[in-house]
N, C-alpha and C positions, 0 to 999 in steps of 0.2 A: 504494500500500500504506500509506503514511504517513497519508493522508487517512482510510482505513478504520479504522486504529488510533485516530486522533484522534476519529472519530465514535463508536467503541465506548466510549472513555473518557468522552466527553461524556454518554453514556446511563447509565453506571453510577450516578452520583449520583441521577439521576431514578428509577431502578428501586428504589433504597433508600428513597426518600421516598414511594413509592406507599402503603405501609401507613399512614404518618402522615397522608397526605391522606384516605384512606378512614376513618380514625379520627376526623378532624375532621369529615368529612361526616356520619358516624354520630351523633356527639355533637350536632352542629347540628340534624340531623333530629329527634333525640329531644327536644331543647328546644323546637323549633318545634311539633312535633306535640302536645306536652303543653300548651303555653301558649296556642296559638291557640284551642282550644275554650273555655278559660276567658275569654279576651279577648272572643270572640264572645258568650258568655253574659253578661258584664258590660255590654257595649255595647248589647245588644238590649233594647228595651223589654219589660217583663214581658208585655204583651198579645200580642206576636208572637214571644216567645222560642223557642217550639217550632218555628214555621215557619222562623225564622232558623237554628236549629241543623240543621234538616232540609236547608235549602238549602246550608248550609256542608258538611254531610256528603256531599251529592250532588255538590257541586263538587269536593270532595277525592277522591271515588271516580272521577269523570270525569278529573281530573288524573292520578290514578294509572294509569288505563287508557291515557290518551294518552301518558304517560311511558313505559309499557311498549312501546307501538307505536313511538315515536320512538327510544327508547334501545336497543331490541332485546332 
């Protein structure tokens, strides 16, 4: 019984920190999703900028689909 109480007490701080973890993930994703398109645009040569952005967008869509399959 004591082990069960100890395990429950160990989980309480974890459950209180979950919203903070999700907030950090959300802010990080917002920064990454906004800045990566700009970085790709700046690094790509002008002659193939459209192709580069198309490939980047396709890979991001593929990664999002794969993430949905893996993550559930």
